[in-house]
C-alpha positions in Angstrom: 15.8 18.2 -3.8 15.8 21.9 -3.7 13.2 24.1 -5.4 13.2 27.8 -6.2 9.4 28.1 -5.6 6.4 26.3 -4.2 5.1 26.0 -7.8 8.3 24.3 -8.9 7.9 21.8 -6.0 4.3 21.1 -6.9 5.3 20.6 -10.6 8.0 18.1 -9.5 5.4 16.2 -7.3 2.9 16.1 -10.2 5.6 14.7 -12.5 6.6 12.1 -10.0 3.0 11.1 -9.5 2.4 10.8 -13.2 5.5 8.7 -13.7 4.4 6.4 -10.9 1.0 6.0 -12.4 2.4 5.3 -15.9 4.4 2.4 -14.5 1.8 0.5 -12.5 1.5 -3.3 -12.9 -1.9 -4.7 -13.8 -2.4 -5.9 -10.2 -1.8 -2.4 -8.9 -4.2 -0.9 -11.4 -6.8 -3.5 -10.3 -6.2 -2.5 -6.6 -6.5 1.2 -7.4 -9.6 0.8 -9.5 -11.5 -1.5 -7.1 -13.3 1.2 -5.1 -16.2 -0.9 -3.9 -14.3 -3.6 -2.0 -11.9 -3.4 0.9 -8.5 -4.4 -0.5 -5.3 -5.3 1.2 -1.7 -4.5 0.4 1.9 -4.9 1.7 5.0 -2.7 1.4 8.5 -3.9 2.3 10.9 -1.2 3.6 14.1 -3.2 4.1 16.2 -0.2 4.9 14.1 0.3 8.0 13.7 -3.5 8.7 10.0 -2.9 8.3 7.0 -4.4 6.5 3.9 -2.3 6.3 0.6 -4.1 5.9 -2.4 -2.1 4.8 -6.2 -1.9 4.2 -7.5 0.3 1.4 -11.0 1.3 2.3 -13.8 1.7 -0.2 -14.7 5.1 -1.5 -18.0 4.9 0.3 -16.1 4.3 3.6 -13.7 7.2 3.0 -15.9 9.9 1.6 -18.1 10.7 4.7 -16.4 13.3 6.6 -13.4 13.5 4.2 -12.2 16.9 3.3 -11.2 15.7 -0.2 -12.9 13.8 -3.1 -12.3 10.1 -2.4 -12.9 9.2 -6.0 -10.4 11.7 -7.4 -7.9 10.7 -4.7 -8.2 7.0 -5.7 -8.0 7.9 -9.4 -4.7 9.6 -8.8 -3.5 6.3 -7.2 -3.9 7.0 -3.5 -5.3 4.3 -1.3 -6.9 5.7 1.8 -7.1 3.4 4.8 -5.1 2.0 7.7 -1.5 0.8 7.8 0.0 -1.6 10.3 3.5 -2.6 11.3 5.5 -3.7 14.3 5.9 0.1 15.0 2.2 0.8 14.6 0.4 -2.4 15.6 -3.0 -0.7 16.1 -2.8 1.0 12.8 -2.3 4.5 11.4 -4.7 6.3 9.1 -3.4 7.7 5.9 -2.8 7.5 2.2 -0.4 5.3 0.3 0.3 5.5 -3.4 -0.5 2.2 -5.1 2.9 2.2 -6.9 4.6 1.6 -3.6 2.6 -1.5 -2.7 1.9 -5.2 -3.5 -1.7 -6.3 -3.5 -2.4 -9.2 -1.1 -5.6 -11.1 -0.2 -7.5 -10.8 3.1 -6.1 -14.2 4.3 -2.5 -13.0 3.9 -3.3 -9.8 5.7 -5.0 -11.7 8.6 -1.9 -14.0 8.8 0.3 -11.0 9.2 -2.0 -9.6 11.9 -2.0 -12.9 13.7 1.8 -12.9 13.6 1.9 -9.4 15.1 3.1 -7.7 11.9 6.5 -9.3 11.3 9.4 -7.1 10.2 11.4 -7.6 7.0 14.1 -9.7 8.7 11.5 -11.3 10.9 9.9 -12.9 7.9 13.1 -15.1 7.7 12.0 -16.8 11.0 10.8 -20.4 10.3 7.8 -19.5 12.5 6.5 -17.2 9.6 7.3 -19.5 6.7 3.6 -19.8 5.6 3.2 -16.0 5.6 6.5 -15.5 3.8 5.4 -18.0 1.1 2.0 -16.2 0.8 3.8 -12.9 0.3 6.3 -14.4 -2.2 3.4 -15.9 -4.2 1.6 -12.5 -4.2 4.8 -10.8 -5.5 5.3 -13.5 -8.2 1.7 -13.0 -9.4 2.1 -9.2 -9.6 5.4 -9.5 -11.5 4.1 -12.2 -13.8 1.2 -10.0 -15.0 
């Protein structure tokens, strides 16, 4: 995309954020709104043969030392925490918009960790069938709601 001004770029970003928030599934809204419990998520990026597994920290964990309002950030749909993948096995701090992720439970996250963060194609390996089934069930729950 090309923009004629920085204001135009920010307007486009705001519009995209608003559209993303308007199309959230109930499970994603629940993930966004649970600011008191650590929550877990997954994001498939098949074009990069990647699966990103994440932890969304509580607002109380994020706010100390943050140069932004954790509550306002979360209300806009941004999950602050740590993301893991085969490319970043020790994790990378940052924000992810809730519209891009699928909520998972702690056990599924721990299974992915124990399996060294399998890639998108790696999840086809019979060794990871239990994790793949858990992820499939999480996706089905989200789509069913």
